[in-house]
N, C-alpha and C positions, 0 to 999 in steps of 0.2 A: 128751444129759439136761444140761449148763445149760443148751445154746439155755434151757430150758423156765422157764428163773428170768428173772425179772418185772428188765424193764430191762438187757435181756444186752446187748438189738444196741442200746445206746448207747456202750459198753464200747469201748475200739477195741482190736484185734489182739492188740497188746500183753497189752493189761488184760486179754483177752481168757480164751487163753494163762496164767495168771499164774492167777485164778480158777480156768483149769479142772482144772491140777497141781496143787490147793488143797483141793477139795474130791470127794469121793462118797455114794451113794446109798446108803444100810442100807431094804431089806423089815421089816416091821415085819405081825405077826400084830396081830390083833384079843384088846382088850387087852392091846397089849401100854408098857410105858411110855418113856415116847421123849425123854424130860426132866418130872427128878421137882425142886418144890417145895426152897427150895432152900441148892439148890446150885450148882454157881459155872459162872457161864456163857464157851463159847469157844467155839462154833461158829454163826454166819448158819444157821437149818432153813428149808427150803419145801419144802410141801409140794406130788406132781410126781401121782402119783394114791393112794386114800382118801379115810378123812374121817380126820382127828385133831380131842379131846376135851377142853378147855382149862379146866379144872379147881382148884380151890383149895379145901385142907384147911383147917376152922378148930377149932378143941376139940371133948373127946369126939367125930372123929369125923365131924364133919360136911360133908361135901362143895355146895360149890358151882359147879356147870359154868353157866364166864362167855361160853362161841363152843364153834362146833362151825366145826375150820378144813378151810375143800375145797379139792381142788387149783389151783391156780397164784399160792396164794398162802405168805408168808413166817406163818414159827411164832416167837413168843415173843421178839418185837422191841421192847416195852416192857424186859422187866426186860437183852435183850443191850446194849442202848441203854443203859436206866435207873439200871443198877448191878453188882454182880459177882456175883450171888444172884441165882438167878430166883422171880415173884415163885407163881409157880404152878404145875401141871406138865400134859402132854402125852402124851395116848398117841391107840391107832389105833385105832375104833371100827372098820372093819376088816382090814385089806388095804392093808397101804399104805408104797409111799415117801417118802423121804427123801432132800432133800440136805441134807449138811453141807458148807458151806462158812464156813473158818480164820478167823474173826471179823481173825488183826490185817490180811489179807486184806483183807473188807471195808473196814476202819475206812482203807486205804489209800487203795481207789476213794472214798473221800465226802469222801478229805482237797481227791485232782487230778480227779475227773472229776464236776460240778458237775451235770447234767444227771442223771447214773442216783442223783446225795447225792438231790435236790428227793426223785424213783421213790419213795429205798429212807423218806424222813421220807416223803411219802404216808401208803405204808403202816401208819405207827407212829403216824400220827392217826388212821387208819384206824378198825384194831385199839382203839385209843384209847377213838375215842368207840364202837365195837362196841360196850366192854364197857361205858361208859358207860348207853348207851338199853337196857338186859339190864339192870343195876342199879335208872334207873328205871325201867321198864317196872315190875320188879318190887315197887316198894316204893307204883307209881301203883294198876297195870293190878286190877281181882279177876282173881278164878282164872278164871273161866270166855276174862277174855283174851289171857289172860298164856299159855295151852292150845289158845289162834288161834292165838296167836305161835307155839307152836314145828309146830301145822298146817302156818303159812304156808311158813315155812321151810324142812320136809323138797319140801311142793311145789315151792320156787323153787331146788331147788335141782338138781331133777329137772323144771327147764325145763318150770315151772311145773303138771306135769301137776297131776289129780286124784288120781292114782289111784301109791300109792308102799307103798315095800316103807322103815318103821323101823327105819335098828338098831341103834333102845338100848332097853336093857330098861326094864320101866315106870320103876327104879332110879330109874334116869337117867332117863331121863323125868322125875321129878320134881322132880331137883338141877335140868335146868337151865329150868323149870316152877318154876320155886324156892317146892314145896310138899310138902308128904308123899305116899309114897307112895299112903294110902291113900285122903286125897281128889284123889290128883293121876287112881284109878284113876275112883271117883263119878262125880266127871264129868265126864271121856269115856264112861265109859253113860251120863251123863244124855245128851248129844252126840248116842248108837244111838238112846237111847231115839224121840229128837227130829229123828228119822230130817237129821239134820245129819249125820254122815256113819254110813262103813257101818265095820266089825271086823275080821276074817278077822286072829289071830293074830298074823303085825309087817307085817300090809299092811292099809293104811284107804282109805274111798275117799271123797274130800270130797266130800257129796253136792250140798249145798249149797254154793258157794263164797259166795253175798254174806255170806251169813248170818256167812260165819269170818271176811272181811269185816272184816261192821261190829265179830262181836265183839272184832275186832283194835280197828279205828281208836277203840273208844270205852269197850272194854275195863268 
């Protein structure tokens, strides 16, 4: 379990033992809340398997999906080390295994293990840059470019395949693209009618990867 944690190899044998005695793995089903916005931070979390939706809830119940976290990545580091409360929520998109490590133990490792600290800060910076890039794209890109980004994201996490299943609902896909469900479905239908993609329920085939990449690049 703990050997899957990023940076585990940088720890001393005694530090590995301490982490192993102060962490556990929890399995979440699709839709389960892992941590909720405005609640206290208490653990450092890591995705062992599955897929986790990171989202922020605004006024009138409006939701913005900030990121989808894949295996091999930490969860919520910006909130864990940036304050006492989570600034966003996390829920499982599919059955997911999450490793929880006591935050006090991780803070001690940061104090005494410089290499582990640098790696953790790198992961935290990357998390912030992903969210910044996401917000920038939603502000600057037109809707076809944002939907192209969504398609390329799922292609990437499926080893670059042009055929994949999307585990999100249409509403969640719209929240991920920063638009309404109706606008998302309309644009996705236009992609299909223009022979850019094929759709079969949750199964998507990118027929023209070049066009999708161009839409993403030029927005």
